[in-house]
C-alpha positions in Angstrom: 18.2 -102.3 125.2 20.7 -100.2 123.2 20.2 -96.6 122.4 19.2 -97.3 118.8 16.5 -99.7 120.0 15.3 -97.1 122.5 15.1 -94.4 119.8 13.2 -96.7 117.5 10.7 -97.8 120.2 10.1 -94.2 121.3 9.7 -93.1 117.7 7.0 -95.7 117.1 5.1 -94.9 120.3 5.2 -91.1 120.0 4.8 -90.6 116.2 8.0 -88.6 116.2 10.8 -89.1 113.7 13.9 -90.8 115.1 15.8 -87.5 114.6 13.3 -85.7 116.7 13.5 -88.4 119.4 17.3 -88.1 119.5 17.0 -84.3 119.8 14.5 -84.6 122.7 16.7 -87.1 124.5 19.8 -85.0 124.0 18.0 -81.9 125.4 16.8 -84.0 128.3 20.3 -85.4 129.1 21.8 -81.9 128.9 19.1 -80.5 131.2 19.7 -83.3 133.7 23.4 -82.7 133.6 23.0 -78.9 134.1 20.6 -79.4 137.1 22.6 -82.1 138.8 26.0 -80.4 138.4 24.5 -77.2 139.9 23.6 -79.1 143.1 19.9 -79.9 142.2 18.1 -83.1 141.9 15.6 -84.5 139.4 12.7 -86.6 140.6 10.8 -88.4 137.9 7.6 -90.0 139.2 7.6 -93.8 138.8 11.3 -93.8 137.8 13.3 -92.4 140.7 15.5 -89.5 141.8 18.8 -88.4 140.2 21.3 -86.2 142.1 25.0 -85.7 142.6 26.7 -86.4 145.9 30.1 -84.9 146.8 32.7 -87.5 147.8 35.3 -86.0 150.1 39.0 -86.3 149.6 40.6 -89.5 150.7 44.0 -91.3 150.8 44.6 -94.3 148.7 47.5 -96.7 148.8 49.1 -98.3 145.8 49.4 -102.0 146.7 52.5 -102.6 144.5 54.8 -99.9 145.9 53.0 -98.9 149.1 52.9 -95.2 148.1 50.0 -93.1 149.4 48.1 -90.8 147.1 45.6 -88.1 147.9 42.4 -88.5 145.8 40.7 -85.1 145.5 37.0 -84.5 146.2 34.6 -85.1 143.3 30.9 -85.2 142.4 29.4 -88.6 141.8 26.0 -89.3 140.2 23.5 -91.1 142.4 20.3 -92.8 141.4 17.6 -93.7 143.9 14.9 -95.9 142.3 11.3 -95.3 143.0 9.5 -97.7 145.4 7.9 -99.5 142.5 11.3 -100.4 141.0 12.6 -101.5 144.4 9.7 -103.8 145.0 9.8 -105.1 141.4 13.5 -106.0 141.7 13.0 -107.6 145.1 10.3 -109.8 143.5 12.7 -110.8 140.7 15.4 -111.6 143.3 13.1 -113.8 145.3 12.0 -115.8 142.3 15.5 -117.0 141.4 
């Protein structure tokens, strides 16, 4: 589902205009970004938990010339799905 399809579907289900849905989603994404970058986490029941983990600095080697580079530490977004989604995906995997 692309973002336009998401906005259209949410607009139809909530009786909000597409512009209002876009504004709500933008505010939600900004709030998520602010909370996560400040070291917090967001847990949405039925969906999962969003947080940021700090990856430490590490050394990487360029395979072409063999030079070693220091990669600085950084924050990486992490998503932990709710138990419902884990079991749902497991069922899909077993049906293949």
